[in-house]
C-alpha positions as CSV (number, residue, x, y, z in Angstrom):
1,M,0.0,0.0,0.0
2,F,2.9,2.4,0.8
3,A,6.2,3.0,-1.0
4,S,7.8,5.2,1.7
5,F,7.6,6.3,5.3
6,S,6.2,9.7,4.2
7,D,3.4,8.1,2.2
8,A,2.3,6.0,5.3
9,S,2.7,9.0,7.6
10,R,0.4,11.2,5.5
11,F,-2.2,8.4,5.3
12,I,-2.2,7.9,9.1
13,S,-2.7,11.6,9.6
14,K,-5.3,12.2,6.9
15,E,-7.4,9.1,7.6
16,K,-7.2,9.6,11.4
17,V,-5.8,6.2,12.0
18,E,-5.7,5.4,15.8
19,I,-4.2,1.9,15.9
20,L,-1.3,0.1,14.3
21,D,-1.6,-3.7,14.3
22,L,1.6,-5.5,13.6
23,K,0.9,-9.0,12.3
24,Y,3.5,-11.8,11.9
25,I,3.7,-15.5,11.2
26,D,4.8,-18.1,13.6
27,L,6.7,-21.4,12.8
28,N,3.5,-23.3,12.3
29,G,2.0,-20.7,9.9
30,R,-0.4,-19.0,12.3
31,L,-0.9,-15.2,12.5
32,R,0.1,-13.4,15.7
33,H,0.1,-9.7,16.5
34,V,1.1,-6.9,18.7
35,T,-0.7,-3.5,18.8
36,L,0.6,0.0,19.0
37,P,-1.0,3.5,19.1
38,A,-0.7,5.4,15.8
39,S,1.5,7.9,17.6
40,A,4.2,5.2,17.7
41,F,4.6,5.3,13.9
42,S,8.1,6.7,13.1
43,Q,11.2,6.1,11.1
44,T,12.7,4.5,14.2
45,L,9.9,1.9,14.2
46,L,10.8,1.0,10.6
47,D,14.5,0.9,11.4
48,E,14.6,-0.7,14.8
49,G,11.3,-2.6,14.9
50,V,9.5,-3.9,18.0
51,G,11.0,-6.5,20.3
52,F,9.3,-9.8,21.0
53,D,10.0,-13.3,22.4
54,G,10.9,-15.7,19.5
55,S,11.0,-18.7,21.8
56,S,7.3,-18.4,22.4
57,V,6.4,-18.9,18.7
58,G,8.8,-21.7,17.8
59,Y,11.7,-19.7,16.4
60,K,14.3,-19.7,19.2
61,K,15.4,-21.4,22.4
62,I,14.4,-19.8,25.6
63,H,17.9,-18.6,26.4
64,S,18.2,-16.6,23.2
65,G,14.6,-15.6,22.4
66,D,14.9,-11.9,21.6
67,M,13.8,-10.9,18.1
68,V,12.3,-7.8,16.4
69,L,9.3,-7.2,14.2
70,V,9.7,-4.7,11.4
71,P,6.5,-3.5,9.5
72,D,6.4,-4.1,5.7
73,L,5.0,-0.8,4.4
74,S,3.9,-2.4,1.1
75,S,1.6,-4.8,3.1
76,A,-0.4,-2.1,4.9
77,L,-4.2,-2.2,4.8
78,V,-7.1,-0.9,6.8
79,D,-8.4,-3.7,9.0
80,P,-12.2,-3.7,8.6
81,F,-13.1,-5.5,11.8
82,W,-12.4,-2.9,14.4
83,E,-14.4,0.2,15.4
84,R,-11.3,2.3,16.0
85,K,-9.5,2.9,12.7
86,T,-6.7,0.3,12.5
87,L,-3.9,0.2,10.0
88,S,-2.6,-3.4,9.7
89,F,0.9,-4.4,8.6
90,L,2.5,-7.8,7.9
91,C,5.9,-7.8,9.5
92,D,9.3,-9.2,8.7
93,V,11.3,-10.7,11.6
94,R,14.9,-9.9,12.2
95,E,17.6,-10.8,14.7
96,A,17.6,-8.6,17.7
97,D,21.4,-7.9,17.8
98,S,22.3,-7.5,14.1
99,R,18.9,-6.6,12.7
100,Q,19.6,-9.1,9.9
101,P,16.6,-11.0,8.4
102,F,15.9,-14.1,10.5
103,P,16.5,-17.0,8.1
104,F,13.7,-19.3,9.4
105,Y,11.0,-16.6,9.1
106,P,8.4,-17.8,6.5
107,R,8.3,-14.5,4.5
108,N,12.1,-14.4,4.4
109,V,12.1,-18.0,3.1
110,A,9.6,-17.0,0.4
111,K,11.7,-14.0,-0.7
112,R,14.9,-16.2,-1.0
113,A,12.9,-18.7,-3.1
114,E,11.9,-16.0,-5.6
115,E,15.5,-14.8,-5.8
116,H,16.8,-18.3,-6.3
117,L,14.3,-19.0,-9.1
118,T,15.6,-16.0,-11.0
119,R,19.2,-16.9,-10.3
120,S,18.6,-20.5,-11.5
121,G,18.2,-19.4,-15.1
122,W,15.2,-21.6,-15.6
123,A,12.5,-19.0,-15.1
124,D,12.2,-15.4,-13.9
125,R,9.0,-15.9,-11.9
126,S,6.4,-18.3,-10.7
127,S,2.6,-18.1,-10.3
128,W,0.6,-19.8,-7.6
129,G,-3.1,-20.2,-7.1
130,P,-4.3,-22.1,-4.0
131,E,-7.9,-23.2,-3.6
132,L,-8.8,-22.6,0.0
133,E,-11.4,-25.0,1.4
134,F,-13.0,-24.5,4.9
135,N,-15.9,-25.4,7.1
136,I,-18.5,-23.0,8.6
137,F,-20.1,-24.5,11.7
138,D,-22.8,-23.2,14.0
139,R,-21.2,-24.4,17.2
140,V,-17.9,-26.2,18.1
141,S,-16.7,-27.4,21.5
142,F,-14.0,-29.8,22.5
143,N,-12.8,-31.0,25.9
144,I,-9.4,-32.6,26.6
145,G,-8.1,-33.8,30.0
146,M,-6.4,-36.7,31.8
147,N,-9.7,-38.6,32.0
148,R,-11.8,-37.2,29.2
149,S,-11.6,-36.4,25.5
150,A,-14.5,-35.3,23.4
151,Y,-15.6,-32.8,20.7
152,R,-19.0,-31.8,19.3
153,I,-19.8,-30.0,16.1
154,T,-23.2,-28.6,15.2
155,S,-24.0,-27.7,11.6
156,G,-27.4,-26.5,10.4
157,E,-26.6,-28.0,7.0
158,S,-25.8,-31.5,8.3
159,L,-28.3,-34.5,8.2
160,S,-27.0,-35.4,11.7
161,D,-28.4,-32.2,13.1
162,T,-31.9,-32.4,11.8
163,E,-33.4,-32.1,15.3
164,D,-32.1,-28.5,15.5
165,V,-33.7,-27.1,12.4
166,D,-36.8,-28.3,10.6
167,N,-37.0,-26.5,7.3
168,G,-36.2,-29.7,5.4
169,F,-33.2,-28.4,3.5
170,R,-30.0,-30.4,4.2
171,I,-26.8,-31.3,2.5
172,I,-26.5,-35.1,1.9
173,P,-23.0,-36.3,2.8
174,M,-20.7,-35.9,-0.3
175,Q,-23.5,-34.2,-2.3
176,G,-23.0,-30.5,-1.6
177,Y,-20.9,-29.5,-4.5
178,H,-22.2,-26.1,-5.9
179,A,-25.4,-26.5,-3.8
180,M,-28.0,-23.7,-4.1
181,P,-29.7,-21.8,-1.4
182,P,-31.7,-22.5,0.7
183,S,-29.6,-25.7,1.1
184,D,-26.5,-23.5,0.9
185,T,-27.2,-21.6,4.1
186,F,-24.0,-19.5,4.1
187,Y,-24.1,-17.8,0.7
188,E,-24.5,-14.3,2.3
189,L,-21.7,-14.9,4.8
190,R,-19.3,-16.0,2.1
191,S,-20.2,-13.0,0.0
192,E,-19.4,-10.7,2.9
193,M,-16.0,-12.4,3.2
194,M,-15.5,-11.8,-0.5
195,A,-16.5,-8.1,-0.2
196,Q,-14.2,-7.6,2.7
197,L,-11.3,-9.1,0.9
198,E,-12.0,-7.1,-2.3
199,S,-12.1,-3.9,-0.2
200,M,-8.6,-4.9,1.2
201,G,-7.2,-5.2,-2.4
202,I,-7.3,-9.0,-2.5
203,G,-9.0,-10.1,-5.7
204,I,-11.3,-13.2,-5.6
205,K,-12.0,-15.6,-8.5
206,Y,-15.1,-17.0,-6.9
207,H,-16.6,-18.7,-3.8
208,H,-18.9,-21.7,-3.8
209,H,-20.3,-24.6,-1.7
210,E,-18.0,-27.7,-1.6
211,V,-19.0,-31.4,-1.4
212,G,-19.4,-31.6,2.4
213,A,-22.1,-30.2,4.7
214,G,-20.9,-26.8,5.8
215,E,-17.9,-27.0,3.5
216,F,-16.9,-24.1,1.2
217,E,-14.2,-22.8,-1.1
218,I,-12.7,-19.4,-1.9
219,E,-10.2,-19.2,-4.8
220,I,-8.0,-16.4,-5.8
221,P,-6.2,-15.4,-9.1
222,M,-2.7,-16.7,-9.5
223,G,0.2,-14.5,-8.2
224,G,3.8,-14.5,-7.1
225,L,5.0,-16.8,-4.3
226,L,5.4,-14.2,-1.5
227,E,2.3,-12.3,-2.7
228,T,0.2,-15.5,-2.6
229,G,1.5,-16.5,0.8
230,D,0.5,-13.1,2.2
231,K,-3.0,-13.3,0.6
232,V,-3.6,-16.8,2.1
233,M,-2.8,-15.5,5.6
234,L,-5.2,-12.6,5.2
235,I,-8.0,-14.8,3.6
236,K,-7.8,-17.1,6.6
237,Y,-8.0,-14.1,9.0
238,V,-10.9,-12.5,7.2
239,A,-12.8,-15.8,6.9
240,K,-12.5,-16.5,10.6
241,M,-13.3,-12.9,11.7
242,T,-16.3,-12.7,9.4
243,G,-17.6,-16.0,10.7
244,K,-17.2,-14.7,14.3
245,K,-19.1,-11.6,13.4
246,W,-22.0,-13.8,12.3
247,G,-21.8,-16.0,15.4
248,K,-20.3,-18.9,13.4
249,S,-17.1,-20.8,13.6
250,V,-14.8,-21.1,10.6
251,T,-12.0,-23.8,10.4
252,F,-9.5,-24.8,7.7
253,M,-8.8,-28.1,9.5
254,P,-8.5,-30.9,6.8
255,K,-10.9,-33.4,8.3
256,A,-13.3,-32.1,11.0
257,I,-16.2,-34.4,10.0
258,H,-15.9,-38.1,9.7
259,G,-17.4,-39.6,6.6
260,D,-17.8,-36.3,4.7
261,G,-15.7,-34.1,2.5
262,G,-12.4,-32.8,3.9
263,N,-10.7,-29.5,3.3
264,G,-7.8,-29.5,0.9
265,M,-5.7,-26.6,-0.5
266,H,-5.1,-27.6,-4.1
267,V,-2.2,-25.5,-5.4
268,H,-2.1,-24.4,-9.1
269,Q,1.4,-23.4,-10.3
270,V,3.4,-22.5,-13.4
271,L,6.8,-21.0,-14.3
272,W,7.3,-18.1,-16.6
273,N,10.1,-16.3,-18.6
274,G,8.6,-12.9,-19.3
275,E,5.3,-13.6,-20.9
276,R,6.3,-17.1,-22.0
277,N,4.6,-19.9,-20.2
278,L,7.4,-22.5,-19.6
279,F,4.9,-25.3,-18.9
280,Y,3.1,-24.9,-22.3
281,D,3.8,-26.9,-25.4
282,Q,0.8,-27.4,-27.7
283,S,2.3,-30.7,-29.1
284,G,2.9,-32.2,-25.6
285,Y,0.7,-34.4,-23.4
286,S,-2.3,-32.2,-22.4
287,G,-0.4,-29.2,-23.8
288,L,2.6,-29.6,-21.4
289,S,6.3,-29.0,-22.2
290,D,9.1,-31.4,-21.4
291,L,10.2,-28.9,-18.7
292,A,6.7,-29.2,-17.1
293,L,6.9,-33.0,-17.1
294,S,10.3,-32.9,-15.4
295,Y,8.9,-30.4,-12.8
296,I,5.9,-32.7,-12.2
297,T,8.2,-35.7,-11.8
298,G,10.3,-33.7,-9.2
299,L,7.1,-33.0,-7.2
300,L,6.0,-36.7,-7.3
301,E,9.5,-38.1,-6.6
302,H,10.0,-35.9,-3.5
303,A,6.3,-36.1,-2.4
304,P,6.9,-38.6,0.5
305,A,9.2,-36.0,2.1
306,L,7.5,-32.8,0.6
307,L,4.3,-33.6,2.4
308,A,6.1,-32.8,5.7
309,F,5.6,-29.1,4.6
310,T,2.5,-29.4,2.5
311,N,0.5,-31.7,4.9
312,P,2.2,-31.2,8.2
313,S,-0.5,-32.2,10.7
314,T,-1.8,-35.5,12.1
315,N,-5.2,-34.4,10.9
316,S,-3.9,-34.1,7.3
317,Y,-3.9,-37.8,7.0
318,R,-7.5,-38.2,8.0
319,R,-8.3,-36.5,4.7
320,L,-5.8,-38.4,2.5
321,V,-7.7,-41.7,2.6
322,P,-9.5,-43.7,-0.2
323,G,-13.1,-43.1,-1.0
324,F,-13.0,-39.4,-1.2
325,E,-11.7,-36.9,-3.8
326,A,-8.4,-36.5,-1.9
327,P,-5.5,-38.1,-3.7
328,T,-3.9,-41.3,-2.3
329,N,-1.6,-42.3,-5.2
330,L,1.4,-40.6,-6.7
331,F,0.6,-40.1,-10.4
332,F,-0.5,-37.3,-12.7
333,S,-3.3,-37.0,-15.2
334,A,-5.4,-34.6,-17.3
335,G,-8.6,-34.0,-15.4
336,N,-8.5,-37.0,-13.0
337,R,-9.3,-35.6,-9.6
338,S,-7.9,-38.8,-7.8
339,A,-4.4,-37.9,-9.1
340,A,-1.8,-36.2,-7.0
341,I,-1.2,-33.9,-9.9
342,R,-4.1,-32.8,-12.1
343,I,-3.7,-30.9,-15.4
344,P,-6.9,-28.9,-15.7
345,K,-8.5,-29.8,-19.1
346,Y,-10.2,-26.4,-19.4
347,A,-6.8,-24.6,-19.2
348,T,-5.8,-25.0,-22.9
349,T,-4.0,-21.8,-23.9
350,E,-0.4,-20.5,-23.2
351,K,-1.9,-17.9,-20.9
352,T,-3.8,-20.5,-18.7
353,K,-1.8,-23.7,-18.9
354,R,-0.7,-24.9,-15.4
355,I,-0.6,-27.9,-13.1
356,E,-2.4,-28.5,-9.9
357,F,-0.8,-30.3,-6.9
358,R,-3.7,-31.7,-5.0
359,P,-2.4,-33.2,-1.6
360,P,-1.8,-29.9,0.3
361,D,-4.0,-28.5,3.0
362,A,-4.2,-25.3,5.0
363,T,-2.6,-26.6,8.2
364,S,0.7,-25.9,6.3
365,N,2.8,-22.9,6.8
366,I,1.8,-21.4,3.4
367,Y,5.3,-19.9,2.7
368,Y,7.1,-23.2,3.5
369,C,4.4,-25.1,1.6
370,L,4.8,-23.2,-1.7
371,T,8.6,-22.9,-1.4
372,A,9.1,-26.6,-0.9
373,Q,6.9,-27.4,-3.9
374,L,9.0,-25.0,-6.1
375,L,12.3,-26.6,-4.9
376,A,11.0,-30.1,-5.6
377,G,9.9,-29.1,-9.1
378,L,13.1,-27.3,-9.9
379,D,15.1,-30.4,-8.7
380,G,13.1,-32.4,-11.3
381,I,14.1,-29.8,-14.0
382,E,17.8,-29.7,-13.0
383,K,18.0,-33.5,-13.1
384,K,15.8,-33.8,-16.3
385,L,13.6,-36.4,-14.5
386,E,11.2,-38.3,-16.7
387,P,7.7,-39.4,-15.5
388,G,8.1,-43.2,-15.9
389,D,5.6,-45.0,-13.7
390,Y,4.2,-41.6,-12.4
391,G,2.0,-41.4,-15.5
392,P,0.1,-40.0,-17.2
393,I,-2.7,-42.3,-16.0
394,D,-6.0,-41.2,-17.4
395,E,-8.0,-44.3,-16.5
396,D,-9.8,-45.0,-13.2
397,I,-6.9,-45.9,-11.0
398,H,-9.0,-48.5,-9.1
399,A,-9.9,-50.3,-12.3
400,L,-6.3,-50.9,-13.5
401,P,-4.9,-54.4,-13.8
402,E,-3.2,-55.5,-10.5
403,E,0.3,-55.7,-12.1
404,R,0.0,-52.0,-13.2
405,I,-1.5,-50.9,-9.9
406,K,1.6,-52.3,-8.1
407,K,3.8,-49.9,-10.0
408,V,1.9,-46.9,-8.7
409,K,3.3,-45.5,-5.5
410,S,1.0,-44.4,-2.7
411,L,1.1,-41.2,-0.7
412,P,2.4,-41.6,2.9
413,A,-0.4,-42.4,5.3
414,S,0.8,-40.5,8.5
415,L,2.8,-37.6,9.7
416,D,5.3,-40.0,11.3
417,E,5.9,-41.5,7.9
418,V,6.5,-38.1,6.1
419,L,8.8,-36.8,8.8
420,D,10.9,-40.0,8.5
421,N,11.0,-39.5,4.8
422,L,12.1,-35.9,5.2
423,K,15.0,-37.1,7.4
424,N,16.2,-39.1,4.4
425,D,15.3,-36.8,1.5
426,Y,16.0,-33.1,2.1
427,D,18.9,-32.2,-0.2
428,F,16.4,-30.7,-2.8
429,L,15.3,-28.2,-0.1
430,L,18.9,-27.0,0.4
431,Q,19.1,-25.4,-3.1
432,G,20.0,-21.7,-3.0
433,E,20.3,-21.7,0.8
434,I,16.5,-21.2,1.1
435,F,15.8,-23.9,3.7
436,S,18.7,-25.1,5.9
437,R,19.4,-28.3,7.8
438,E,18.9,-26.4,11.0
439,L,15.4,-25.3,9.9
440,I,14.5,-28.8,8.8
441,D,15.7,-30.3,12.1
442,S,13.8,-27.7,14.0
443,W,10.6,-28.4,12.0
444,I,10.9,-32.2,12.7
445,E,11.6,-31.6,16.4
446,Y,8.7,-29.3,16.8
447,K,6.2,-31.6,15.0
448,V,7.3,-34.7,17.0
449,K,7.3,-33.0,20.4
450,K,4.3,-30.7,20.1
451,E,2.0,-32.7,17.8
452,L,2.9,-36.4,17.2
453,N,3.8,-37.4,20.7
454,P,0.8,-35.7,22.4
455,I,-1.6,-37.4,20.0
456,R,0.3,-40.7,20.3
457,E,0.1,-40.7,24.1
458,R,-3.6,-40.1,24.5
459,P,-6.3,-42.8,24.4
460,H,-8.7,-42.2,21.4
461,P,-12.5,-42.2,22.2
462,Y,-13.0,-44.9,19.6
463,E,-10.6,-47.2,21.4
464,F,-13.1,-47.4,24.2
465,A,-15.6,-48.9,21.8
466,L,-13.0,-51.3,20.5
467,Y,-11.3,-52.4,23.7
468,Y,-13.0,-51.4,26.9
469,D,-14.7,-54.8,27.4
470,V,-11.6,-56.9,26.5
């Protein structure tokens, strides 16, 4: 929004801004914030930043936690959710002593990825288009303790909650795709989300009902890697805050409802040199160039480790199961939605040709998620990898002869598995000093200690049904 301190200062004075909200991203990809009065806006703030404890958000050990937040002027926007006029900034994170960019910080990782792509000589830019799927629920509660574990979700669209509403309009499980009102009960709420985002300068392609009860999607036009990461963070913020305003609960959790559709974050992507689409070749399979096929092969070859950054939660693997639209096998195809990589059939021109990586979900740190995909694809290009058994497979995967099915690799089935794979396949992430061994080790350590072990140690409610009477 602003190109200089003076531009921002004039806006703050003219628009009578009262509050400065400094937002930043933690290791897991969640937004956090610290708030200042508008009178604190100064050149010193931009030069020196605001101190905070990096050990509390996963970046540092407790004995060396001091870090600083520095507002990114170009990210400024008016936050629409507060009565007092609030100017919001996404921040960069720097070391407290040297004021150098902190290498783990997600926005810094994304910036290095874009610089590396240009230096590589393969392309001068990349474009990214995530499809953000989410649930809107009426009420959500959960209870966790030493002697109890329970959750309850109430959805006015669900057949399981027919006792709460009696108008007869419900979403049958797995039948909600593009549902119309009155069955689609949250059309107006989503339209308000879209309007808020448009007012903040975030363009929207469309929103619609997804296959599950209370499940929806917002999709944005394709953009640069850092730009797209920033937009995803703000879309999640706006969706949750708008839901709260309506008295509803919004979640991007991959699998909140057993037996119904889960929330993915399919990622469309393409490389460019100037206006030349490097993935496009009219004579190639589905209009794809040899470079695109090598990029695809890199994604699929590294997927067992890559999923540690694109699907980094235990809940991610409740979604990646057979019987739903989520992919479970490592192959690519034109139009096949059970493939890990789909080439959209309706994207036929040089301007629109792209690929879609379907496993990711929004529990990922979006900046790490996109960067890791880029590095996996570039590794495929550097090594001139060829698809081989990865496809294309345009038939129904489940109808193939047994001998051919055996050649098709499966996606990992758990977070344990992908973290183990990452320990053995991470060299592709070290290109261009974007990720580092230290960051990868910290990621694995955090996931094991904070997520895997706590889940592993707790009895599951369904275990009582299975084993209590043994």
